[in-house]
N, C-alpha and C positions, 0 to 999 in steps of 0.2 A: 293471126291475120284478120279474124272477125272483128276485133276491136278497131283495127286500122280501117277496115271497110266501113264500119259504123260512123266514125268521125269524118272520114272522107265523103261519105254520102251526105252528111250534114253540110260540109263545106261546099259541095257541088250542088246541094239542094236537089239531088236525084239519086236513085239507087245505082250502085256500081257493082260490077261483076268481078270476082276474084281473078279471072283470066285476063282482065284488062291491065293488070298491074305488072310493071317491070321493076323489080327491086334493084336499085343501084348500089346501095351501101347500107350497113347496119352497124350500130355501135351501142354498147350497153355497159352499165355498172351494176354489179350485184354483190356488194359487200354486206355480210350479215350485220343486222342491228342498226343500219343507217338507211337513209333514203336511197332509192334505186332509180335509174333512168334508162330509157331506151329511145334510140333515134332510128327511124326507118326513112330512108330517102328513096322515093319512087320517081320514075320518069313521068313528067306531066304531059298528058296527051293534048294535042292541039285543040280539040273540041271542048276541053274542060274549062269552065269559067269558075274560078275558085274564090270563095269568100272566106277570109281568115276566120277560123273557128276555134273556140276553146271551151272546155267544160271541167268542172270540179265534181268528183264523185266522193261522197262521204259514205263509207261502208261500216256499218255497225252490226256485226253478226256474232253474238256470244257463243253460238254453237260451233264455231270453227276456230281452230288454233290460230289461223292467220286472218281472222274475220274482221279485224278492226284496222282500217287504214284510210288514208286520204290520198287521192290520186288526181293529178292534173294531166289533162291531155290537150294537145294543140295540133291543128292542121293548118299549115300556111304554105302559100306558094313561095318556094324558096329561091335562093340565088341559083344561077346556072351552075352546072356541075360538069367537070372535065373528066372524061374517061381515063386520061393519063395521069390525072391529079395535078394540082397546081405546081407542085415541087419539081416534077420531072418534065412538064410540058413547056417547051421553049416559048410558045406564044403567050402562055399564062405568065411566065416569068418576065416577059417584056412589058406586061401591063396591057392597058386598054387600047394602045395605039394600033395593035395588030389583033384582030379578032380571032379567037381560037375556034376552029371549025369542029373541034371535038366536044364543045360544050352543049349541054342539053338543058331545057327547062325542067325544073324538078318540083316535087311536092314533098314537103317534110312533115312527118307525123312524129311528134315528140311526147313521151309520157314520163311522168315523175310520180313515184309512189313513196309516201311517208308513213312510217310506223309510229304508233303512239309513244314509244320510248324516246324516239328522236324528237318528236314535236314537243314533248314535255320540256326539253331544254330551251326551246325558243320562248317559252312563256313563264319560266320559273321566276318567282319573286313578284309577279303581277297579281294583285288581289282583286282589283275592281272588276266586277262582272261585266263582260262585253260579249257580243255575239262571237267575236274572234276567239276569246278565251274559252267559251263554252264549246266551240268547235274543236279547237286544238287539244283540249283536255278530254275530248270524247264524252262529253256529258249529255249530248243529244243521243237518244236511243233509237231514232228512226233513220234509216239509210235514205240518201237522196242524191240526185245529180242536178247541178245547176250550170247554166251557160255562163261563160266568162266573157265579158266585153273585151274585145281586142283593141285597146287604145294604143297610142303612140309608145307609151312606156313599155308595155308588154311586147309589142311588135319589135321595138328596137333591141330589147333584151334578148328576145329569141334570135334575132338576126345576128347579134354579136356572139351569142352562145353557139350558134350553128356555123358561124364563119370564122371563129378564132383560129389562130395558128399555133397555139401552145401544144406542147407534147409532154408526155410522161408526168413527172411530178408537178410541173407548172400547170399542166392541163388540169390535174386533179384539184389544185388550189383554186384555179379560176372557176371550174365547173361547180365546186362546192358553193362558192359565193353567189354565182349567177342563179343557181337553183333556189337558194334561200330568198333572193330578191324577187324571183318569179312568183314564189309562193305568197310573198307579201303583196305584190301587185294584184295577184288573182283574188286574194281575200278582200283587198280594198274594193275591187270591182263588184263583188257579189254581196258583201256585208255592209250594213249601214252603221258603222261604229261612230260614236261621238268622240271627238278629240278630248283628251284630258284638259280640264280647265286651266291648270297651272302651266301647261305647255304653250297655249295659244299666244298670250301676250309676249312671251320671251322669244317666240319664233316667227314673229312678223317679218324678220329680216330674210326669211326663206322665200319671200315674194321676189327677192332680187335673184336673178338667175346666176349672177356671178358668185353669190354666196352659196347657192345650191351646188355649183360646180366645185367649190372648195370642199364641201362635205363629201361629194363624190370622189374627189381626189384623195381625201383622207382615207376613204375606204380602200382605194387602190393601193395606197402606201402601206396600209396595215397588211394587205395580202402579200405585198412584196417583202414584208418583214416577218413572215411566219416563223422563220428560224432565227430571228434577230429582234427580240422584243423592243418596242419603242414606247417611250412615255407619252402621255397626253400632252405634256408641255412641249416636247420635241415635235410631236405631230402638229400641234397648233402653229408652231413657228414655220414648219415646212409648208403648210397650206395658207398661212397668212390670215388666221382668224382667231378671235378671242377664245380662250379655253372653255369658258362657260357656254358661248354660242356653239362651239364645236360639239360639246357634249349634248346639249339640248337639241341642236339641229340634227345630229346623228340619230338620236332616239326617235325623233319625229319622222325622219325620212326612211329609216330602216327598221323601225319597230324594236330596236335592241340597244342596250348600252354599248359603248365602245368596248369595254372589257368583255362583256358576254359574247359579242360578235367575234372578237379576236380569239377568245378561248374556244368557242364553238368551231371556228375554222381550223384552229390548231389540232383539236382532238379528232375532227373528221379527217384531217390529213394524216394524223397518226394512224388511224384505222387503215388508210390506204397503204402507208409504208409498211405496216406490220403484215397485213393480209395479202395485198397484191404484190408488194415488192419483196416480202420475206425477210425484211431487216429485223435484227434482234432488238431487244428493249433498250440496250445501252446506245445503239446506233441511232434509234429514233429519238431518244431523250436528247442526245447531242445535236441532232439535226434541227430539233425544235427549240433549241436554246435554253434547255433546262440545266440548272446548276448541279442537279443530282438525279440519279435514277429514281430514288424514292419520291422526290417531288413530282416527277413526271407520272409515276405509277399511281400516286394518290389522285392527281388531277384526272388521269384517264379513267380510273375506277369511278370517280365522282360523276364524270360525264356519261360513261357508257354502262356502268354497273358491272363491268368486267375488269379483271386485272389484265394488263397487256399480254402476259404469257398465255392467258386463256384464249385470246383471239388468235394467237399464233398456232394453236393446236386444233382449231376448227377446220 
């Protein structure tokens, strides 16, 4: 609760007392060896004037077993919340024509924690020294906390993250991807990385919002095909953009190659299916579209450092 009060105090620009809070809902993900998140939704009091707030904490403590991690925390004035929840509330189901009297203004506090092993997969193969790589590889030996500017991209991503209607396995796929893009946007906001010289001329087309939308659509299609791999040629045809532009644009917008992004999402979803859903290795291998269990096991061990069966017994 103390971490929540800290960032809420920043968002309100005034101290707040614990007894002022009414917790409406709480959700979290705590799968070993991957990023973790927690959402706390509080009732927003009428006298609170909220400024959307974000911060990144880089913790480097070699004296503790879990002393190295990166954490994002956000506090935003959220969408209204219904006590009966949108699925069972008749007024909510009918839409905005009839106002739901059960709705309350809310304040959302969201935190994401990333461990070094997970972050290493996001920067593998990149050799040029940049502030981002130094940070994600935990080469800085001093802990620090920095404010994250809440621009439109971060605000919209948080709103869709908090307001999505996915459940179960589809929710896990969606949240995995949104978490990664939030990290990218947060790092863009606090670090002054220079773009790679070879990428700039080839990606001037991204100044056109229609082409950016095509790259965004490609990302969504990849997530829809977690268990049914799609080639880059097929993907480029679906979104209507040149293969070369698709690959270069994807790397610039999301900081990852199409293959690395897709593989990362598949392996993170595999963790969920093994650890949270209790599925066996052969089931997960089939659900993720692998031709053999051995191919899946090799890919999983390369990504996580564990054999799939080792996660099952944790």
